[in-house]
C-alpha positions in Angstrom: 20.4 -0.9 19.6 20.7 -1.4 15.8 18.8 -3.9 13.8 20.1 -5.5 10.5 18.4 -4.0 7.4 15.9 -6.5 5.9 16.9 -7.9 2.6 14.4 -8.9 -0.1 13.6 -12.6 -0.5 13.6 -12.1 -4.3 14.4 -9.3 -6.7 14.1 -9.2 -10.5 14.0 -6.6 -13.3 11.9 -6.9 -16.4 12.1 -4.9 -19.7 8.7 -3.3 -20.1 8.4 -3.8 -23.9 9.4 -7.5 -23.7 7.1 -8.1 -20.8 4.1 -6.5 -22.5 4.8 -8.3 -25.8 5.4 -11.8 -24.3 2.9 -11.6 -21.5 0.1 -9.1 -22.4 -2.4 -8.5 -19.6 -5.6 -10.5 -19.6 -8.3 -8.2 -18.3 -11.6 -9.7 -17.5 -13.0 -6.8 -15.4 -14.5 -4.1 -17.6 -13.4 -1.3 -15.3 -9.8 -2.5 -15.5 -10.1 -2.7 -19.3 -11.2 1.0 -19.4 -8.3 2.1 -17.2 -5.8 0.0 -19.3 -7.2 1.4 -22.6 -6.8 5.0 -21.2 -3.3 4.4 -19.8 -2.1 2.3 -22.7 -3.9 3.2 -25.9 -3.3 1.2 -29.1 0.2 1.9 -30.4 1.7 2.6 -27.1 5.4 1.8 -27.0 6.5 0.6 -23.6 10.0 1.5 -22.6 12.2 1.2 -19.5 12.4 -1.5 -16.8 10.1 -2.7 -14.1 11.7 -3.7 -10.9 10.1 -6.4 -8.7 11.0 -7.4 -5.1 9.4 -9.6 -2.5 10.2 -8.9 1.2 9.9 -10.9 4.3 7.0 -10.3 6.7 7.8 -7.6 9.2 6.6 -7.3 12.8 4.7 -4.1 13.5 4.8 -2.7 17.0 2.2 -0.1 18.0 2.8 2.4 20.7 -0.6 2.3 22.6 0.5 5.3 24.7 0.7 7.6 21.6 -2.2 10.1 22.0 -2.3 10.8 18.3 -3.3 7.1 17.8 -5.3 6.2 20.8 -7.4 8.5 23.0 -9.9 6.1 24.6 -7.8 5.7 27.7 -8.6 9.3 28.7 -12.3 8.6 28.9 -14.6 6.0 30.5 -15.2 3.1 28.2 -18.6 2.4 29.8 -20.1 5.8 29.0 -22.0 5.9 25.8 -22.3 9.5 24.9 -21.9 10.9 21.4 -21.0 14.4 22.7 -17.3 15.2 22.6 -15.5 15.7 25.9 -15.8 19.2 27.3 -12.0 19.6 27.9 -10.8 18.5 24.5 -10.1 21.1 21.8 -10.7 20.3 18.2 
C-alpha cells in the first residue's frame, strides 16, 4: 500500500540580509539576547536564503507491541517493586 507524499501548506524563501535589515529581531529575554550577540556580533553580514515551510498535521501510529518502546506488558502492573526483573539483562 502506498500513501501520497504530504505536501506543504505553504512554502517561502527569504533573503537573510533583507530579512535581518527589514525585520530585526526584538529580543526581550536576556538569555536570548546573549545567544544572539554571540551568534551575530555587531558587523555581521547575513548572506544566503532562509527557507520556510508549514506542513499539515500528521497522524502518528505507535506500535504498542514493540519491546523497544513498551515493556510493561511483560510484568504485572499491580506489583510495586523497584527491583529489576530477574530474567532481564541490562
